[in-house]
C-alpha positions as CSV (number, residue, x, y, z in Angstrom):
1,L,-1.2,85.1,259.5
2,Q,2.1,84.4,260.6
3,I,2.9,87.7,260.3
4,G,-0.5,88.5,262.0
5,T,0.4,86.1,265.0
6,N,3.8,85.7,265.8
7,H,4.7,90.1,265.1
8,I,1.6,93.0,264.6
9,G,-0.5,91.0,268.1
10,H,2.3,91.1,269.6
11,F,3.2,94.1,268.2
12,A,-0.2,96.0,269.4
13,L,0.2,93.9,273.1
14,T,4.0,95.3,273.4
15,N,2.9,99.2,273.3
16,L,-0.1,98.6,275.0
17,L,1.5,97.0,278.2
18,L,3.9,99.9,277.7
19,P,3.6,102.4,280.0
20,R,3.0,99.2,282.7
21,I,6.3,97.4,282.1
22,A,9.6,98.3,284.4
23,D,12.3,96.4,283.4
24,R,12.4,94.4,280.0
25,V,10.3,93.3,277.1
26,V,11.6,89.4,275.8
27,S,10.5,88.7,271.9
28,V,10.6,84.7,270.5
29,A,12.4,85.1,267.7
30,S,14.1,81.6,265.7
31,G,16.8,80.5,263.8
32,A,15.2,80.9,260.8
33,H,15.0,84.5,260.5
34,R,17.1,84.1,257.5
35,M,15.2,82.9,255.5
36,G,12.6,85.7,255.8
37,R,13.0,88.8,254.4
38,I,10.7,91.3,255.3
39,R,8.0,92.3,252.1
40,L,6.0,95.6,253.2
41,D,4.0,95.7,250.3
42,D,2.3,91.7,251.6
43,L,3.2,91.3,254.8
44,N,0.4,88.6,255.0
45,W,1.6,87.1,251.7
46,E,-1.8,88.0,249.3
47,Q,0.1,88.6,246.3
48,G,1.7,85.2,244.6
49,A,1.3,81.2,245.8
50,Y,2.1,81.4,250.2
51,R,5.1,80.0,250.7
52,R,4.6,78.4,254.4
53,W,8.4,78.5,255.6
54,P,9.7,81.4,253.6
55,A,6.3,83.6,255.5
56,Y,7.6,81.9,258.6
57,G,11.2,83.1,258.3
58,Q,9.0,86.5,257.5
59,S,7.9,87.1,261.8
60,K,10.7,85.6,263.1
61,L,12.5,88.8,261.4
62,A,10.1,91.2,262.2
63,N,9.8,89.7,265.5
64,L,14.3,90.9,265.6
65,L,13.2,94.2,263.7
66,F,10.4,94.8,266.4
67,T,13.1,94.4,269.4
68,R,15.8,96.5,267.3
69,E,13.1,99.1,266.4
70,L,12.1,99.0,270.0
71,Q,14.6,99.3,271.7
72,R,16.0,102.0,269.6
73,R,12.8,104.0,270.7
74,L,12.9,103.0,274.3
75,T,16.0,104.6,274.8
76,E,14.7,108.2,272.6
77,A,12.5,108.4,275.3
78,G,15.0,107.9,278.1
79,S,13.0,105.2,279.3
80,P,15.0,102.5,281.7
81,V,13.4,98.9,279.9
82,R,14.9,97.1,277.6
83,A,14.2,94.8,274.9
84,L,15.2,91.4,274.0
85,A,14.8,88.7,271.6
86,A,15.7,84.6,272.3
87,H,15.3,81.7,270.3
88,P,14.6,78.5,271.7
89,G,17.3,76.1,269.0
90,W,15.4,72.9,267.8
91,S,13.4,72.3,270.8
92,A,11.6,68.1,270.4
93,T,8.0,69.6,270.5
94,N,4.9,68.7,269.1
95,L,4.9,71.9,266.8
96,Q,7.0,70.2,264.2
97,S,4.4,67.1,263.5
98,H,1.5,69.4,261.7
99,T,3.7,70.8,258.1
100,G,1.6,69.2,256.0
101,S,3.9,67.6,254.7
102,L,4.7,63.5,255.3
103,L,8.1,62.9,254.5
104,Q,8.7,66.2,256.2
105,N,6.3,65.4,259.3
106,T,9.0,61.7,258.8
107,F,11.9,64.1,258.6
108,M,10.8,66.6,261.6
109,K,9.8,63.2,263.8
110,V,13.0,62.1,262.9
111,G,14.9,65.4,263.7
112,N,12.9,65.7,267.0
113,L,14.7,62.8,267.9
114,V,18.3,63.0,266.8
115,I,19.2,66.4,266.4
116,A,17.3,68.4,268.6
117,Q,17.2,69.7,272.2
118,S,14.1,68.9,274.7
119,E,12.0,71.2,275.5
120,E,13.4,72.3,279.0
121,M,16.7,73.2,277.1
122,G,14.5,75.9,274.6
123,A,13.1,77.2,277.7
124,L,16.6,78.6,279.0
125,P,17.5,81.1,276.0
126,T,14.2,83.2,277.1
127,L,14.1,83.0,280.5
128,F,17.8,83.8,280.3
129,A,16.9,86.3,278.5
130,A,14.2,87.5,281.1
131,T,16.2,87.9,284.3
132,Q,20.4,87.9,283.5
133,D,21.6,91.4,283.5
134,L,21.8,92.0,279.1
135,P,21.8,95.4,277.3
136,G,18.8,96.3,274.9
137,D,18.6,94.7,272.2
138,S,20.6,91.4,272.8
139,Y,19.2,88.2,271.0
140,V,20.0,85.5,273.0
141,G,20.4,81.5,271.7
142,P,21.8,77.8,272.0
143,D,25.6,78.0,272.0
144,G,25.7,75.2,270.5
145,F,26.4,74.1,267.0
146,Q,24.7,76.7,264.7
147,E,22.5,77.1,267.3
148,G,20.4,73.9,267.7
149,R,21.0,73.2,270.7
150,G,22.9,73.9,273.9
151,H,23.5,76.4,277.1
152,P,21.9,80.1,276.7
153,A,23.9,82.7,275.3
154,L,24.4,85.8,272.8
155,V,23.9,84.9,269.3
156,G,24.4,86.5,266.0
157,R,21.7,87.8,263.8
158,S,21.1,88.0,259.7
159,G,22.4,91.0,258.3
160,A,18.9,91.5,256.9
161,A,18.4,92.0,260.9
162,Q,20.4,94.2,261.5
163,D,18.7,96.6,258.9
164,D,17.0,99.7,261.2
165,E,15.5,101.4,257.5
166,T,13.5,98.6,257.5
167,A,12.9,98.0,261.4
168,R,11.9,102.5,261.0
169,R,9.6,101.2,258.2
170,L,8.1,98.1,259.8
171,W,7.3,99.3,262.6
172,E,5.5,102.4,260.9
173,L,3.2,99.9,258.9
174,S,2.5,98.0,262.5
175,E,1.3,101.3,263.7
176,E,-1.4,101.7,260.7
177,L,-2.7,98.4,261.2
178,T,-3.0,98.4,264.2
179,G,-3.8,101.7,264.9
180,V,-1.2,101.3,268.5
181,A,1.2,103.7,268.9
182,F,4.3,103.9,270.5
183,P,3.2,105.4,273.8
184,L,6.3,107.3,275.3
185,A,7.9,110.4,274.5
186,P,11.0,112.0,273.5
187,A,13.5,112.6,276.3
188,A,13.7,116.1,276.6
189,A,17.3,117.0,275.6
């Protein structure tokens, strides 16, 4: 479910809209991508026990791999469109109150009060990525401690989020699952 909601749907919509996009695509990722691992043989967690946080991490890692491969394909096609990603850090929203665990809900509530930044500050990295002149495949997040809060800045990503082979394989699998392909032809050499 998480991979479908956070990656597959975005993959299909972006590729369907791409012929009409003139400047950029911004994907919303998460620092949780660092706990993700792409399970190309079981994206939907149908084998074995479903684990919510690793599944979420996988979906957010998929966002960054999608951004990377989309930028590679855009460049190959000679397109001026840029693919970027952003993450909000830890923002105090009601999303954290639905963990299914009283203990986790309590931890998240306290964290929202003590550690998290406001929803408005959490929106800034995405707005920054959408409006600033940044190179393709840039990743924007908060500049504070562990990218949990702060002002927008270019931030790093895990080694797994820079794996070009996994990005390519995930793209191909996403095309198979959706029936939607990259709509731009490679530029003439």
